[in-house]
Structure formats: C-alpha cells, structure tokens
C-alpha positions in Angstrom: -52.6 9.6 150.7 -49.1 7.8 149.1 -49.9 4.0 147.8 -47.2 1.8 148.4 -46.6 -1.2 146.5 -44.4 -4.3 147.5 -41.7 -5.4 145.0 -43.6 -8.3 143.6 -46.2 -6.1 142.5 -43.6 -3.3 140.4 -41.6 -6.6 139.0 -45.3 -8.0 137.4 -46.0 -4.1 136.3 -42.8 -3.9 134.8 -43.2 -7.6 132.9 -46.7 -6.5 131.6 -45.2 -3.2 130.2 -42.1 -5.1 128.7 -44.5 -7.4 127.5 -46.6 -4.8 125.7 -43.8 -3.3 124.4 -42.8 -6.3 122.3 -45.8 -7.0 121.2 -46.4 -5.5 117.5 -49.7 -4.5 116.8 -48.6 -1.9 114.1 -46.6 -1.8 110.7 -44.8 1.2 109.5 -43.2 1.2 105.9 -40.0 3.4 106.8 -37.8 5.8 104.3 -35.8 8.6 104.2 -36.3 12.1 103.5 -33.3 15.2 103.4 -31.3 12.4 106.0 -33.9 11.9 108.2 -35.9 8.5 108.7 -39.8 8.7 108.7 -42.8 6.0 108.4 -46.3 5.6 107.5 -48.9 2.7 107.8 -48.2 -0.2 105.9 -52.0 -0.4 105.8 -52.3 3.1 103.4 -48.8 1.4 101.3 -50.1 -0.6 98.0 -46.8 -1.0 96.8 -43.4 0.3 96.2 -41.9 1.1 92.6 -39.3 2.8 90.5 -40.0 5.1 87.6 -38.3 7.5 85.7 -40.4 9.4 83.4 -43.5 11.4 84.5 -46.2 13.1 82.4 -45.9 16.7 83.1 -49.4 18.0 84.3 -49.9 22.1 83.0 -50.6 24.4 86.2 -50.8 21.9 88.9 -48.7 23.0 91.8 -45.2 22.6 92.4 -44.8 19.3 94.4 -47.3 17.6 92.1 -44.7 16.0 89.9 -47.1 14.8 87.2 -49.1 11.5 86.6 -47.6 8.3 85.6 -48.9 5.1 84.1 -49.0 2.1 86.7 -50.0 -1.0 85.0 -52.8 1.0 83.1 -54.2 3.1 86.1 -53.1 6.8 85.4 -51.8 7.8 89.0 -50.7 11.5 90.4 -47.4 11.3 91.4 -46.7 13.8 94.5 -42.7 15.0 95.6 -42.8 14.5 99.5 -39.5 16.5 99.4 -41.2 19.2 97.5 -44.0 19.3 99.5 -42.3 19.8 102.4 -39.8 22.3 101.2 -36.6 20.2 101.5 -33.8 19.6 99.3 -33.7 17.5 96.5 -31.7 15.8 94.3 -32.4 13.8 90.8 -30.7 10.1 91.5 -27.9 9.9 88.9 -29.8 6.7 87.4 -32.8 9.0 86.7 -35.1 6.4 88.6 -37.0 7.9 91.8 -38.2 5.8 94.8 -41.6 5.7 95.2 -44.5 4.6 97.7 -47.3 3.6 96.0 -50.5 4.7 98.6 -54.1 3.9 98.5 -55.8 6.5 100.4 -59.9 7.3 100.7 -59.9 4.8 97.2 -57.6 6.9 95.6 -54.4 6.2 94.4 -51.1 8.2 94.8 -47.4 7.9 94.3 -45.0 9.4 96.5 -41.5 10.4 95.8 -38.6 9.6 98.9 -35.4 10.0 98.6 -34.8 6.0 99.9 -37.6 3.5 100.7 -35.9 1.6 103.5 -38.2 -1.4 105.2 -41.0 -2.5 107.1 -40.9 -1.7 111.0 -42.9 -3.6 113.1 -44.0 -1.6 116.6 -46.3 -1.5 119.4 -48.5 1.4 119.0 -48.3 2.5 122.6 -44.8 3.1 122.1 -45.6 6.0 119.5 -45.2 9.4 121.2 -46.7 12.5 120.3 -44.6 15.0 118.2 -43.1 18.6 119.8 -44.5 21.4 118.8 -41.4 22.9 117.6 -40.4 19.7 115.8 -38.8 21.2 113.0 -39.4 21.3 108.8 -42.7 19.1 108.8 -45.9 21.2 110.5 -46.9 18.9 113.6 -50.7 18.5 111.9 -49.4 16.0 109.6 -47.4 13.9 111.9 -49.2 11.0 113.7 -46.3 10.4 116.0 -42.5 9.2 116.9 -41.2 6.4 117.4 -37.6 4.9 118.6 -37.1 1.4 117.2 -33.5 0.1 117.2 -31.7 2.9 117.8 -33.5 5.1 115.0 -36.0 7.4 115.4 -38.6 7.6 113.0 -41.1 10.4 112.2 -44.6 8.7 111.5 -46.4 10.6 108.7 -50.6 11.1 108.6 -50.5 10.7 104.7 -54.4 10.4 104.9 -54.5 14.1 106.4 -51.8 15.4 104.1 -53.8 14.2 101.3 -57.3 14.9 102.3 -59.5 18.1 102.9 -60.6 19.5 106.4 -64.2 18.3 106.5 -65.6 22.1 107.2 -63.7 22.7 103.5 -65.1 19.7 101.3 -68.3 21.5 100.0 -66.2 24.9 99.7 -65.4 25.5 96.1 -61.5 25.6 95.2 -59.7 27.6 92.7 -55.7 27.7 94.1 -53.7 26.0 96.7 -52.0 27.2 99.1 -48.0 26.4 99.5 -46.3 25.9 102.7 -45.2 24.2 105.6 -48.1 26.3 107.7 -50.6 25.7 105.3 -53.4 22.8 105.1 -52.8 20.8 101.9 -55.4 19.4 99.6 -54.2 17.4 96.9 -57.5 17.2 94.4 -57.8 14.6 92.0 -55.2 15.9 89.6 -56.1 16.6 86.0 -55.6 13.4 84.3 -54.4 13.6 80.5 -56.8 11.5 78.0 -56.1 8.1 78.0 -53.7 7.1 74.7 -56.5 6.7 72.2 -58.5 9.5 73.7 -55.6 11.9 73.3 -54.9 10.5 69.7 -58.2 10.8 69.0 -58.0 14.2 69.8 -55.5 15.4 67.4 -56.2 15.6 64.0 -55.1 13.5 61.2 -53.7 16.3 59.4 -51.4 17.2 62.5 -50.3 13.7 62.9 -49.8 13.5 59.1 -47.3 16.8 59.4 -44.9 15.4 62.5 -44.8 12.2 60.1 -44.2 14.4 57.6 -41.7 16.8 59.2 -39.7 13.7 60.2 -39.6 12.3 57.2 -38.3 15.5 55.3 -36.1 17.0 58.2 -34.5 13.0 59.7 -35.6 10.4 57.0 -37.4 8.8 59.4 -40.6 7.3 57.8 -43.4 6.1 60.2 -44.6 2.3 59.9 -45.5 -0.5 61.5 -41.8 -1.2 62.7 -42.0 1.9 64.6 -45.8 3.0 65.2 -45.8 1.9 68.7 -42.9 4.1 69.8 -44.0 6.8 67.7 -47.4 6.9 69.5 -45.9 6.7 72.9 -43.4 9.3 71.8 -46.1 11.4 70.6 -48.0 11.5 73.8 -45.6 12.4 76.2 -44.0 14.8 74.1 -46.8 16.7 73.0 -47.9 16.5 76.8 -45.8 19.8 77.1 -47.2 21.6 74.2 -49.8 24.1 73.3 -52.0 22.5 70.2 -50.4 25.3 68.4 -47.5 24.2 69.0 -47.1 20.5 67.7 -45.4 21.4 65.0 -41.2 21.1 64.3 -39.6 24.2 63.4 -36.2 22.8 62.5 -34.0 19.8 62.6 -33.2 20.5 66.0 -36.5 19.9 67.2 -37.3 17.0 65.1 -34.1 15.4 66.8 -35.6 16.5 70.1 -38.2 14.0 69.5 -36.1 11.4 68.2 -33.2 11.5 70.9 -35.1 8.2 73.0 -35.5 6.3 70.0 -31.7 5.2 69.3 -30.6 2.3 70.8 -27.2 2.2 73.3 -23.8 2.8 72.1 -24.7 3.9 69.0 -21.3 5.0 67.1 -19.2 3.3 70.2 -17.8 -0.1 71.2 -20.8 -1.8 73.0 -20.5 -1.8 76.9 -19.8 -4.7 78.7 -23.7 -5.0 80.3 -25.0 -4.2 76.8 -22.4 -7.4 75.3 -23.8 -9.7 77.6 -28.1 -8.5 76.8 -27.3 -9.2 73.6 -24.9 -12.9 73.8 -27.8 -13.9 75.7 -30.6 -13.8 73.1 -28.0 -15.5 70.9 -29.6 -19.4 70.2 -27.6 -22.2 69.6 -26.6 -23.1 66.3 -27.1 -25.8 64.0 -23.4 -25.4 62.3 -20.4 -24.0 63.1 -20.7 -22.1 59.8 -22.0 -18.8 61.2 -22.8 -15.8 58.2 -23.7 -12.4 59.7 -25.1 -9.5 57.8 -24.8 -6.3 59.2 -26.6 -3.2 57.7 -25.0 0.0 58.1 -21.8 -0.5 60.1 -20.7 3.0 60.3 -17.4 3.2 61.7 -17.2 -0.1 62.4 -17.3 0.2 66.3 -20.8 -1.8 66.2 -19.4 -4.2 64.0 -16.1 -5.1 66.3 -18.3 -5.2 69.4 -20.6 -7.7 67.8 -18.1 -10.0 66.4 -16.1 -10.5 70.0 -19.5 -11.3 71.1 -20.2 -14.2 68.3 -16.3 -15.4 69.1 -17.4 -15.4 73.1 -20.7 -17.1 72.2 -19.5 -19.6 69.6 -16.1 -20.3 70.1 -15.8 -22.9 68.2 -17.5 -20.9 65.1 -16.5 -20.0 61.8 -17.6 -16.7 62.0 -18.2 -14.2 59.0 -19.5 -10.7 59.4 -20.5 -9.1 55.8 -20.4 -5.5 57.1 -21.9 -2.7 54.7 -22.3 0.8 54.6 -22.9 3.7 52.1 -19.9 6.0 53.7 -17.0 4.8 51.5 -14.6 6.7 54.2 -16.1 5.0 57.0 -15.6 1.6 55.1 -12.2 2.4 54.5 -11.4 3.3 57.5 -12.7 0.8 60.3 -10.4 -1.9 59.9 -7.3 0.4 60.7 -9.1 1.6 63.9 -6.8 1.8 67.0 -8.1 2.1 70.6 -6.7 3.1 74.3 -7.0 -0.2 76.1 -8.0 1.1 78.9 -11.0 2.5 77.8 -11.8 -0.9 76.3 -14.8 -3.2 77.7 -13.8 -5.9 79.4 -15.3 -8.5 76.8 -13.2 -6.8 74.0 -9.7 -7.2 75.6 -8.7 -10.6 74.9 -9.0 -9.8 71.3 -6.7 -6.8 71.4 -3.0 -6.5 70.4 -0.4 -3.5 70.7 0.3 -2.2 67.6 2.4 1.1 66.4 -0.1 4.0 67.2 -2.3 2.0 70.3 -4.4 -1.4 70.4 -5.9 -2.9 67.6 -8.1 -6.3 67.3 -6.3 -9.3 66.4 -5.9 -11.3 63.4 -8.9 -13.8 64.4 -11.2 -11.0 65.0 -10.1 -8.5 61.6 -10.6 -12.2 59.7 -13.8 -12.2 60.4 -15.2 -9.2 59.4 -15.2 -8.1 55.7 -16.1 -4.7 55.6 -17.8 -3.3 52.2 -19.1 -0.2 50.8 -22.8 -1.1 49.0 -26.2 0.1 49.3 -28.3 -1.8 51.2 -31.5 -1.0 49.0 -29.4 -2.4 46.0 -29.5 -6.3 45.8 -26.4 -7.7 47.3 -25.6 -11.4 46.6 -24.9 -13.4 50.3 -24.6 -16.6 51.5 -27.8 -17.7 53.6 -27.4 -15.9 57.3 -28.2 -17.0 60.6 -28.0 -13.6 61.8 -28.8 -10.1 60.3 -27.8 -6.9 62.6 -29.8 -4.0 61.5 -30.3 -1.7 64.8 -32.1 1.5 64.1 -31.4 1.5 60.2 -34.8 0.2 58.9 -36.9 2.9 60.0 -34.6 5.5 58.3 -35.9 5.0 54.8 -39.0 5.0 53.0 -41.5 2.9 54.1 -41.9 0.8 50.7 -37.9 0.8 51.0 -38.6 -0.6 54.5 -40.6 -3.4 53.2 -38.6 -4.3 50.8 -35.4 -4.5 53.0 -38.0 -6.9 55.2 -38.6 -8.9 52.2 -34.7 -9.0 51.6 -34.1 -9.9 55.1 -36.5 -13.0 55.6 -35.0 -14.4 51.9 -31.4 -14.6 52.9 -32.0 -15.6 56.5 -31.8 -19.3 57.5 -35.0 -20.9 59.4 -34.2 -20.1 63.0 -32.6 -17.1 61.9 -32.0 -14.4 64.1 -32.3 -10.5 63.2 -31.5 -7.6 65.6 -33.1 -4.2 65.1 -33.1 -0.8 66.8 -34.4 -0.8 70.9 -37.5 0.7 70.0 -38.5 -1.4 66.1 -40.5 -4.5 65.9 -41.7 -7.0 63.4 -45.1 -8.4 63.8 -46.6 -11.4 61.6 -46.7 -15.1 61.8 -43.2 -16.1 60.6 -41.2 -13.5 63.5 -41.0 -14.4 67.4 -39.6 -11.7 69.6 -36.8 -13.7 71.8 -35.3 -10.0 73.0 -35.1 -8.4 76.3 -35.5 -4.4 76.7 -33.1 -2.8 75.2 -32.3 -5.5 72.8 -34.9 -5.9 69.8 -34.5 -9.3 68.6 -36.5 -12.0 66.3 -36.4 -15.2 65.6 -37.3 -16.0 62.0 -39.6 -19.2 60.7 -40.1 -20.1 57.3 -43.3 -22.2 57.7 
C-alpha cells in the first residue's frame, strides 16, 4: 500500500536533506594525476612538500622513487603516477609535488602532478565507484563525489599501502605490479644515516676519492667544503657498489663536482641571482668601496658585480681589483661586446652602443682594474670592503687555502664581506654567515 505524503512533509524532508548536504563532516586534500582530480582524507595528510632530489634504493619496485630526508626523518617516496601506470613528465624546475602521508604509524611521500586545495564535503554525498571506473582499481577507491562542478575520486591510501590481513603473516619475497594486483609497500630499505654510511666506508676509500679529486680536478677537500663533500659522497655512492667507489677518469670526477659550482659560471649573472647578491651587501661606512676579485676569468662575473655595486651604492667610489693568472682572458675582458637583447635587465642601463655591439659604459669600465696576478703571491691592495672568490679557494691545496683565507682576513676591513662559492663555508668566531641560498657570504669581524 503506497504511503501518500503531504506537501509540507515532502518540503520538510527536502530541507533536511539540503541541510545535511551542506554540513561538512569530511575534508580531503585534492590533487591531480594525469589531468584528473583526486582526493585523500585530510586526516592521512601530514603536510605537503616539494623536493627535487631523492636517494635511489636498489632493487625497489618501479613506483618507489627512492627515499628523502624530511627534516631528519628518512621516508620512502612513492610516485602515484607510476603506481597506477599513468604517464608522468618531469617538471621543468625538477621540483616534484608531494603529499606527506601518515599511515598506521608510518610516513610516506606520495608524488602527484599538482596539489590543489582542501575541500570540505558531507560524507553522505560520497557515491560508491562504478565497477568499470577506469585506470585505478576499484579496491583502491573510497568513493567519488561532486563538488562545485568537479568530480573527485577519493583514494583509499590506507589500503593502497597496506597488506591484506590474511597476508600479514606470510613472508613476501616479491611484489606484483599492475592495477589489478594487491600492492603492499613494505618498509623500504632505508640507507644508513650519513654518519653510519660514512663509518662503513673505509678511510682508504674516502682518501682515494679525495686524492683523485685533487689529481684529476685540483679540488682539495678541507673545512671550507667538507660538508658538501660528505653530502655529495652519500648521494653519489648510493647508486654505486662498494667496488665502484673510485673515479676511473677526469670525466667521472667532474660528474662528482657538477653540483658544486655556483650559478652562472662564465656568464653574466641572471637578474634573480644578482638581486640575491645585492640583498646581502651591507651598508658601508664610507663611499670609497674597495673590492678584490680572485679569479675573474673572462670578466663576466666582474662586470655583473660592478653593475650590482653601482646599483647598491649609487654614490660610491667603487674600485674592483680583478685578478686572474689567465693572461689572455685578462687582456680580452675590457673589450668584450654583448647583444643587448640577451643582457639581464640590471645591466642594461650601463650599456652603450659600440662598433661591434654593445659594451659597458665608461663608469663601469673605470671601476674595474683587470690585472694578471697569481693570487698565491702577495698582492699589495688597499684595505678591502668586499672580496669576491666564488668556487676558487677549493681548487688550491689545503695549505694554500689556509694561506688565502688568512690573506683575506688581513686585507678585509672590520665588517668587511667575503662572497664564496655556494658550497663553500667559513667557520670561526671571526666569520658570521650573511648569505642566503645560493649565495654564500660571510661578514668578517676583527675583534
């Protein structure tokens, strides 16, 4: 027998349904994979992050990107695109978007294409997935929901990264892959902590690598670069067997050093990098600004720094003593010509038209003295406000490095600044770091 409801009852029920639909009792973090929208329960999301370097884990399944140091915690990184056999493209900037998931006392990083926002819904609006849903197996889906014109697939990350109860007592020696399989992401074999890894490497091996860098690339490991050397060794050695922890030639040594160098070597500095350098330069007590540049090369760095100094100290009387032991580079540097269309913005106001292209104006040229000089030999200079020595000191023997640093200390005024390479540091009570990545700069105090 049909139950007939009056209009008032129907309206009341409709109003109650509407009120329930507008009640938010479930929040999810939404993101995209291969152009489609997904969500995960916000209670499983610890944070979001970006990263571009992961440590490779040998013999891991294909969707395990590696491991990552998250503020001291080593966590496994899962690429959800590979997990579901979706197409993925490396981002131009190399930075991957990650959801940091907290699941059953474990923490994972999950790489996605794009992280969108937090969306609040009523759990009653979640619909079960259709059996023929598509790329993602239905057992990994909590449900689907429509919100503000978007259809979100809600993933069951707990199930994705957990064993079935009946399989928990079974030893696992292999993992099947494929959207129809049951995935279990076991505790990924985490590499030793840095100190453990270094302790496991013999002093002979580390000594051989240091000697090879010195012999093949004239790079000497010392307190000025030791932190970078150890970090680079851990990353580099993680992809090699113990038997392969040696350089076979100069090309392998250069590969080891490729991340050591500062941005814009042998080219004019970019607007962004120039702005970072300008920001760390302190106010000066005098308008007479004396600068010593060690290893000016072809002069790109020198002209870049001259423009930055002119912008930072518009009323200053600036003099840059630019030294190098490449006599041909020193001879050619003052006469360099440029294509104005390719010049960074901060340089353009200092350019004039020459016969064969654009050149720096006389104000900039007059502020620079290019000199042939071996920096290991004594050079008589006035008291200095700034020393520029990017990626230079590390390529001298350790005793020469110590001598150069002592020479810089002697020549710098109190509260003078030294700018080193991005992976070079100075320690001690006289040096205070004032740089911001990727600019490594230190303020010198004589007291």
